[in-house]
N, C-alpha and C positions, 0 to 999 in steps of 0.2 A: 506143374509149376503157374503161379498165378498170373495169367497175362495181364497186362495194364500197358496204358499207352504213355506218348510221349508225355501230354500235357499231366497224368499222374505224376511222372518222376517229378515233373518240374514244379508239380503244386504240392509236395507233401513234405518240402523241407521243414525242418523245424526251426521255429523262430529265434534262431540261437544268432549268436555276434557272427557277421559275414560282411565282408568287407566288398564294396560294389567293385567288378572286376571286369564290368560290359559297360558300355556306356549307353544312355537309355536310348532305343532306336530300334527300327526294323533289321529283321533277321531272316536265313533260314538257318535251319536246322538239321544236320547231313551227318550219318553216323561214318565213324574215320576206318571202320572195318568193312563193313558191307557196302558202303557208299549209298544209301539209300537215303533220301530223303523224307522228313515229316511233314505231315497234310491234316489239318483238324478238319473233321468230318462231320462231328456235332458238339453240342453244348452240354454233356451230361457227365456226372460225375458221382461215385458212389466209394463210402468208404466201409469195406468189411475188415471188423477189429480182428478176427479169429482163424484167420487163414494161417495155419501153419504154425500158431502161435507168434506171430510175427505181426500179424496185421497187413492189409493190403489195399490198395485204389485199384477199380474197376472203372474206366472212363472208356475203354473201346471206342474211344471219340480219334483216334489217332491211325493213320494208314500210313506206311514208311512205302517211299516208292524209289525203284529202280533209274528209271530213265528220267532223264532231264527234263523231256517233250512231255512227259505226265504233269509238271509242276510249273512248268515255267510261266504258264498265264492262269495258276490257279492260286484265288487269292487265299484259300487256306493254308497253302507254303507260306504265306508271311507272317511271321511271328514277331510281336512288338513287346521289348523287353521293358521294364518300367520298375526300377530299383525304389524300393520304399525305406525310407530311413526309419521310420516307424517300426516298421516290422523286420529289417535287420537281413533284406532278402528282396526278390525279385515276383514280380506279377506278370504275367505272361498274357497276352489277349491276341485273339485274331478272330474275322468274320462275327463280331459283336457279343465273344463269350469273353471270360478271362478265369484265371485259374481261383482268384481268390473267392471271387461270384459263385464259382462253382461246386466249390468244398468249405462256402459258409455255413453249411449244417453241420459240418463236422470240426470244425475250428479255424484259429487263425491261420492260414500255412502261407508261408512264402519260399521263393526256391533257395535252394544254395547252391553255388556254381563252386566249382577249383578246377583253376587252368593246371592242366599239365602239356607243356609243349606247347602245342600250336592247337590243341583239343581241349575241350571242357567235360569233366564230370558232374554230373548233374545228380546228387545225394539227398538223401533223407533218414531220418532218422524216426525210427518207428519201434514199438514193444522192447526197445533194448538192443535193436539190432540197426546197423547201419546197410542201408540198400540204395542202390541204383539203378538207373536207366540203361537197360540195353536194346539191341535191338533182337527180335526174334528169327531164329531159322528155323522154318518150317520142314519138317523130316530130314534137317540136314542141308536143306536146300538155299544157296545163296542168292539164284537168280531171278528168284519171282518176290514180288511185292509182300509186306510182310506188315506186322506192327512190331509198337515197344511192349518192353514189359520189365518189372522190377524184380531183383534177386540180390542176395550177400553179394558185397564185394568179390573181385576175381575174375570176374568175365571179359574175355576177348572184344566185349561189343558195346563197352560201356563207355566209349570213348567218342566224342561228337564234336564236330567243326560248327561253330556259330557265328556264321557269315555276314557282313551288313550287306544290304542289297547295292549295286553299283552298277547304275545302267551303262557306263562304259566298258564293263568285263565284259567276258565271252562266256561265263559260265555261271554268272550269279545274279542276270538281271531278270525284272519282270518284263515281259512281252506277250500283247495279246495275243490271242490264237482265233482269228474270225472261224466262225461256224456256218455262214450263210454268205450267200454271192448272188448280188442281184444288179441287174443293169450293169455291169461291168466292175461294180465296188462290192468291198468286202464287209462284213458286218457282223457282230456278236452282241447278245444282251450281256449287260454286266451291271456287278452288285457287291461292294467291297467296303470293308469297315477301314480304309485310309484313302487320304487324300493323295493327288499326283498330278505331276506335271507334265508336259511332253517332252520329250526326248528326242523321239524319231519325228521326220516330217511326215504331214498327211494325215496325220489320226485327229480324228472329231468328235465329240461325245452331243450325244441329244435327248431331250427327254421329252415327253408327250404333254402338251399342254391345252389340247382342247381336244374333244370328240363330239361327233355328231353321230351317235350309236345306230339310229334306224337309216341315216345315209348312206352307212359305213365308211365315213371320212375321218381323219386324223390329220392334227396339226401338228410336226415336231418343229423343237424351238434348241437351237443350239447354243448348248454353254460355252461361252468368248471370254471367260476368266480365265487369268494363268492358272490357278490352282481349281484343279477340278473337285468339287467336295465329297468328302466321305458320307458313308454310309446313305448314298444317292443311285437310286435305280437307274440305269442310262443306256442308251442304245451307243456302241463304239463303230465307228467307220473308219477303215483301216486304208493304207494303200497297197498293203503287200499283205499273202496268206502266210510271212514268213515271221512267228514272233521276234525274230533277232532283227527285223525291220521295223519292229512295232514298239520299241520300248518308251516306258514311263520312269519317272524321277518319284519315288514314294516320298512322301514329304510329311513332317508331322505336325505342320502348320495346316488349318482348315480355312475353307472360305465358306463365306454365308453360302447356303443352299437355298434354290428359288421355291418358293412355296406352292405354285401353281402345278407341278409334277404330278400327273395323274397315275402314274407306275407304282407298284407296290414290290418291293424287295423282297427275296428268298435268300437268305445263308445257307440254310443245309438241305439236305435232300439224304436223310437217314432212315431205312426202315428195315425191317426185319428179311422182308421180302428181297432187298437188294443187298443182302449183306453176303459176305462169303463164309463158309461152314466153319473157320476159326474163329470169327466173331462171339459164335454164342448167342443163346437168346436168355442167358439169367439175369440179366439187367436191361430194362426200358430206354434203350438208345435209340427210340424212335423220335426224328425230328424232321418234320417234313410238312410240307404243305399241297395238301391233295388237289387234282385239278380239276374244277367245275366246269364242264363244256359249257353251259347252260350261262354261266355268269363270269368266265374268264378268258382272256384272247393273250396268246404268247406271239411271240416273233418267229416269224417263218419267211417263205419265199411261195407266190401266185404269181403263175404265168410269167415270172420274170421279176416280178415286182417284190420289194420288199412290204411285209404287210404285218397287220398283227392278226392273229387267224386262233378261230377255234380248234382247239388240239384232243385226241383222243387219248394222248398219254394217261397215264394212272396220277403221275406226281409234275408239281412244277420242278424241274430243276436247280441245283445248287448255284448259288452264284449269280441269281438272273433275276428275273421280274415277271410280272403278269399286270394285264388291264385289269381293273373291274369294270363291269357292264351291267347292265339290268337284261333280264330274260329278252327285251325286244332289240338287242343288239343284233345287227347283220353277223353273218358267221366269220366272212373277211372284211375286215375294216384297213382302208387303203390310205396311206401318206399322202395329201396334196399339199399345194404350197398355198401360201397364207390368204391370196387374195382368192383361192378356188373355195378355201373352208370356208370363208366369211362368205363369199356368195351363195355356196350351197342351203338349200331349204330341206329342212327336217320333214319326210312324210309325215301325215297325222300319226297317232298311236293308234294301235290295234284297240277297235273298241270293247271287244270278247262278245259281239252280237252276231249269233248265226244267222246267215242270209235262208230267208223263207218266201217261200210262194204263197201270196195273197190267197185267201179263200174267196174266190168270186162270187161264193154263194152267200157270202158275210156282207150282204147289201145295205144292212141297215145298222151294220156297227159302228160305232163311234169312234173315229179317229182323231189321234191328239200329235201335235208336232211336240220336240223335247222341250219345248218350253209350257208346257201345258195348256196349251191352246187348241179348241176343238177346229180342225180344219175338213171336216169331213163327216157326215151322218148316213154315208151310203158305203162305207167300207173304202178299199185302198185302188179301187178301179180307175176312179177318174182323177188320182194324186200322181204327181211327178215323182219321179226314181228319190229315195232317200229313208231317212230312219225315224220312225212313226210309234206311238205308242197303241197297240190295239190291248182292250182288254187286261190292261194292267202290264201288259209285255211289251217289249221293243223287239220290231220287226223290220227287218230292210227290204223294202220295194228295189228291184233292179230292173 
């Protein structure tokens, strides 16, 4: 049976007459039978028109997770439903990807939803067959994380709860899960395709607006607007390690993003060597950012302090960021206050000139300074320490 993911089902709906049954907004999607939630993992979609004579979609872009603590702080679990009157169906989006764009090479696809009690069935019509989204049962096991797939009707795992986000709820909120602790405070790198306002106390958001690479210092700038902008890589500070104490309201309105942010965001980290055996490799679902330790720094803790540091990991993690730097940057970049940052002087850049020992026997050599002026006709011995040109080459006298 052809496995496909949640977005596959939600995007292959034929553009038939379909009333709007959900208000536009942000939702989580959970299977009513297995109780697993769906999370977007990459932005790839493929249509195979000759699978069992029915036609199928391969996305392998959705994982389904059984435990709430795996999705509570994952922006990929937040799916925006937008109804298209022109297409008479829904476009779904998450983390910079949307179903309509993902399948644009294969047709003009929109989601068809049918309400059944408190649940919804996501259906599509292809090659004369009605097919529905269902949650996978791997080897009959309902206790592991999995993925979605499509099949004809009659499956007991094709009904889904589609529930709006609610910061006041105990079981369908979005809350930050810090990954780092420094100087008694908790932090995480964060990058999401939605704007938010703070619901819980103690949440702060920062970005980097200045770096002195060779000095190894950076300046943080706090975002003080009520709405924290979408698509903006940032450092989140929380007052607790518990997501239930770090809730936010996800909002459809956006705020103007500062233009001086030096951080680069990463939505996905999906690569063959990171996938489970059941994902397969028949299609290219590699959507990742390779880490370059020479020119990238990531959020870390060094000697108890929050820093941007050279990493030896292969990839930049999903839903996070990196600082792009030059090869001259210090391995560890420390955060300092604005006054210290302004007062810090950058060391001179490396010249690339190798240290040499003057040839004392070259007493008749002409020596020039870097301005091209002759400063000695008897070699380097009588000159002070510095950089000179001898026989057309730069040398250093120490």
